[in-house]
N, C-alpha and C positions, 0 to 999 in steps of 0.2 A: 502494500500500499503506499509507504513511504517509503524512496524518498521523489516518485513517482505525485505522487500526489502534492510535495512541496514544489516540484518543478510547476505542476498543471495552477496551483491556487496562487503560487509564490509568497508563502506564508510561509514564516518561518519554522522551526520542527517544533520549539520551545512552547509558538503557538500551538502549533499541532496538538504537542501532548495535550495540550490543558484542553483542547476541543474532541480527546480520548482520543484521535487516533493513534494507533497501534503499527507498531515493525511488523510487516508480514514476513517468518519467521520459514525459510526453505528446507530445515532439517528436521530430521526425530530425534532431538538427544533428551534422555536424559539425566538429570545432573544426581551425583550424591556426592558425598563428603568425602567418599575415600573408595578406592579401589580392592579395597575390599568386602566392600558393601555393596558392589552393580547392581547384583542379583535383586536385589528388595528393595532395590532403589525409584522411583517415580511411578508415573500409572502405566497399563497396560490395554487401555480400553484401544478399539480398532481405529484406532486414528494416529494420526501423526504429531507428535509430541513437540512442544515449543523449548526455543532457547530460553533461562527463563530471562524477565524483562529489564534487572539491573545490569545487563553486563556490558561495560566499560565500552566504548565508543576506540579505546588505545586500551593497551596496560602498558603505554611505554611509562619508564618511568621520567618524571618532569622537573625542573627546577621550580627550587618551593616542595619538592615533594623529602620527607627523612630523608639523610639518604644514607642510614644505615652502616657499613663497614667499609663504604667507597669511599677512596680517596680519589681524588682528579690531579690530573697534570693539563694543561690547558700549551695547545701551541698557537701564539699570537705575535709572533714577530714580523710582524709588517710584511712579510713574502707570504707569499699565496703556496700553499698546499697541494702539487701538482698531483693529477691521478691521471693512470693507467692510459685508460679510455679516452682524456680528455679535456676532463673537467679540472675543477680545483676549487679549495677553498679557504677563506681568507680567515676564518677561523676555527680552531677544532679542539674537542676537550675528551679526554681522554678516564674512563671511568676505569679502577684498580684497584684489589687490595693483597694482602703480604702478609705472609704469617710467618714467624720466625724471624729468626736475625741472622743479619749480612755481616761475616766475616769480613775483620780488614784487610784483606786480599780478593772480597768478590769472591773466590772462587767455590763457594755454596749455592750460589743462588741455580732455582731449579723457575723457567715458564711452565706455565701449563697456560694451553689453548683449548678455546673452550669449542664445539657444536656449532650448528647451524641455530638452535632457541638456546643456547648456554649464553650465562652471563657473568661477571669477576668472583660471583659468590661460588669457591668451589668447597669451603668446606667453614664452620662454626670456629668461631673464637675461644678456648677456654679461658683466658682472659676478659672475654668483654661479655659478660652476667646478660642471659637471653638470647646468645646471638644465637642467628637459627640452625639450621642442620642447611648445607650445601651443596650441591648435583653430583660431589664425588665423596660426599661425607666419609664414608667408611674406606679412603685410598690414602685421602687426604690427614694431616691430621699429629699430636705427639704422638709415638709410639706406633705408629702408621705404618703403612709400605712406602712414602712417601713422609721420612718425618721429619714433622718443623720443628724437632727437636736437635735436629744437624742440618736442616737445610732451610734457605732461603726461598719458599716459595711464591709466587708472585702470579697474578691470574689479572688482565684487564680485559674488558666486554671490547669486540670487533667494532672496528673500525662502518658507521651503519649500524651500528647494531639502535637496543632501545629500552637502556638500562641504565645510562648515563655517560655513554659516551657520544660523540654526533651521531646522527642517524635522521631519518624522514623524518620523527615527530619533534625534531628540533625546533628553538628556532629561527627561520632564517634572517640574519640579522639588518639583510640592504632590505625587505619588506615586513621583517617583525610578525612575521607570522610560520609557524610550520614550513621547513620544508616540502613535504608531503612527494608526491611523484615525481617533485623538483628534483628531489634531490638528486647527484651526480653517481652517474654509477659508478661502482668499486671493482675493485678485482682482490682476491686474494693475497694479491703484494701488494696494491695499496695496505691490504691487511694490516702485512708486514714492519712498514718503511714506517708506521705511525709508533710501534710494536718497537718498533731500536730507537726510534726519537727517545720514548718512553724510559727503554734500558739507559740512552746515554745521562735520561736526569734521575735514574736512580742512582747512579753514579759503577753500576752491573758493566766490566769494563769482558768478560766473556759470560756465558753463562753455562752450567756446567752440565743442564740437557734442555730439549725444548721439546714437551711434550705435548700430542692432541689427539685427540680420533676423530675421525671423520674429516668434518671443518676443517675441527682443530688440526686433524693431522695431514691437510696441506700447507696448512700453516708455517707444520712445524719442519712440510720439505721446500717449501718455497726459503725458511731462515736458511737450511742447508746450501742452498742455490744461488743466494741474495750476501748472504754477513758471514762465508765459511770459517773466517775469522774471532767470532761474536759466539761461536758455539762450539764445545766440545764434547758431544756428543746429540744424537735423535731419536725421538721416539713417536714414529708416527703409528697407527692403531688403526686398524680395522678403515684403511685407504689405498686407493692405487694413484701412480704418476699423473692420470689425468684420469676427466671426469670421462666417465662410458654413455653411449648411445641408451642403456640403460637407464643407466643413471639421469639421465636427462631428461626422458621419457618420463619420467613418475614427477620430476621438480616438475615439466611442464603441465601437465594435471592440478600441480596444486596450485600456482600462480595463475592457471586460465579458472578456477575454483575461487579465489579472490576477486577479479579481475571480473568477473562473471556478475558478483553479487550488483546491488543497484544499492548497497548504501556501498561501499568503496567509493561512488562516487568521484571517481578517476584521482585519488587518491589523495579527496580534500575534505574530510569527514572528522576533524578534530572536534569540530565544532557543535558536534551530534550530545543530544545527550542521549544517555546510558539504556541502550536496547534499539539505536539506534545509527549501529555502527554496522562494518564488514563482519560480526560475528561471526556469522553464516558461514560465511566463506573460507574465514582465515581459520576456523573449526573443521571445515570439511577439506581443506588441506592437510591440516595435524595428522584428522584422519587418517586419511591417503597414507600419508606417508608413515603413517605408526606402522602400518600393517609391514612395510616394508622392514620397516627398524626390528621387526621378530619376527614369527622363525610357522611352518604351516604346524609341522610337530606340537610346539609350543600351545598355540591354538587349540588342537587338539587332544592337548591334553588337560587342555586349560581351562576352557569350554564346553569342545563338541559340540552339540548340536543343543546343549541346554536350551527350554523356555522361559522367563520372567517369570509368565503365569502358562503351565501345562496348560488349562483351559481354555487356551486360544492361541490357534495356531496359523488358520489358515485367512486369517484376517492379512489387507495387504499392508497395518502397520505394527501386526501380532511380531515381537520383538525377540530373537535372538541371545543372550546374555554377550555372546562376542559384538551386540550388535551397542549393547551399553556402554563393551569398555572402549570401542575406540568412538563414542560420543563423546567419556568423560574427560580422555584426553585432548579434544576436541577443545569442551568449552574451555579445560584446567589450563591452554594454553591461551586464549584469550583474554581471561584475567590476570598477566603478569609480559605478554608480544607486544607488536604490531603487525598491522594486514603491510601496511609498506616498509616496513625492514624485513619481513619474509617475502616477498617479494623482488629486492636489492640483492640479501643476501643470499638467496638461494641462488637469484643471477650469476653472481656471483663465484658461486660452487661450478654450475656447468663450466665455468672460463676458467677452471681450475684446469692445468696440462704443463707438462715441469718443461717442454719443449717449445714450446712459442715462442718465438722470437729469438731461438736460441739454434735449430739446428736442428731442431726435433730433440724425443726423448733422451737418445742414449748422451748427444752433445749437453742433454740439460744435468744429467743426472750425472756427471763426471761432474758438474762443476761442486758436487759434494763430495766432499773430505770427510770429514767428523766420524766415527765408528758410530751404526745403525743399529735400534732392535726394531723389528717390522712383526706385528702382532697379528694373525688372523684369527678370525669367529668359523667356525665348520660352516654354520648355519646361516649365516650375512649370505643373503640371498642379491641386499643392495649393494654390497663392497665383497664381494666371493674371495676365498683365499687366492683364486688364480691370479691376482691383483697386486698383492703381496709377495707370489710366490715370481711374478716379474720384474718388480721395486727390486728384490734380494738378487735376484739374475744379471738384472741390469749394471745393481753398485758392485757387484760382485766382479762381472763383466769388465768394469772400467777399470778393477786394479779396487776399490775399497770395500769396506768393511762394513756385514749386514748381517745381523742375529736371528733370524728367520724364528719364530714361534707361532704353533699352531694349537687352539685349544680348542676340545669339544665342548661343544655346549648346544643346545635348546633356544640357545636365548636372540639368537641372531645377530644382526649389527648391534644392537644395544647391550650387544656382550663383552664390549670393549665398558663399559660404564657399571658392569653388572657383574660379573665372572671376576669378583677382586679376589681370592685367592690365586690366579691361576696370573692375572694381570698385572696382578701387584706382583707377587713373587717374581714375579719375567724383570717388572723395571726395578723392583730393588737388591736385585741381582745384578742388573745391567752397569745401574746407578754408584755401587761397589765397589765394581770394574771402574769403569769409567774414574771414580774420585781418586781412585791410587796413585 
């Protein structure tokens, strides 16, 4: 109904709300409080269930919001930050977090690069009461595999993100309103270049290791190719040398889901009240991606063909348990992410190619001189093990050092986050050898 009604009547969204207008929800989501309670959540009547009307138009962090544990590095030198695709940014802010203490010789610094919908909050901080759990809570912290009593760990929100670093939801200083879809295109290399500026700001001469999975792994590889003198080791997890046609195809579907949501409004939705933003498109993009992040055996074991209501099976909107799982993750992302950032970063992942502009993959890989640990998850259908084997083989063929670890798991692509013992053990052993 809205925003078509808003265009037709030239009535602002706030007034439409007062008049009783409601957004048309195009998906069948049942919201739940936790993944463990998915099967008992929501109505199962034979109709399409709606998204909650209080979902924000954007889940981006904004100036004035509580900073949490973020710190901020500001790039404002009077010179523009030039981007690979031809755009530029005159002002740039990077949100980052740190754990542990940097040694005087800076030899214990570890950089973690996050994946598509991640952020700088890798883990909680024991010395900060009320610190929330992070996205790699079981991996990083005192006494854990990436031990913050031993290592100085850093993670920054990527360029184009929505959790404190300059991105589409940030205010364009030239227009005094959010950039929206007008934010310039960024690439993985752009992300790494601004991380290098942060590295200089922190006084880190050389990272002991740069670690990351998926989109984070792309950044890891570019660190090795672009700034080999600044890294002692690299750990790209569940990632390949370049984005494959299979990955690009899935990404295209997610981006299209957002663009076809009428409430996306060409990227200009930041003034929309709760319930009137592109939550349907973003949630559907996330639900689609979530399928590729897991595996068929996992879905079979966890949900099978169970119905939310066994007495209702044949109606168009009668629901299987797995549908509720997908919808839960879609709505969860809407509350903490931004649709325009999703589009921007997702497209940046498509452009990932170590050989671009370097004469091909073989020559691109040759730029990497640091020892590498790559981890493959057996059931990963998005970045299958053949891609990590290709990376290993190319590195070894070029005279480089690469350790390949194969993790048997039904967790799918998300196994690099969830198989804590296997992945963490490999990382801890690798770092111990590198640090000698």
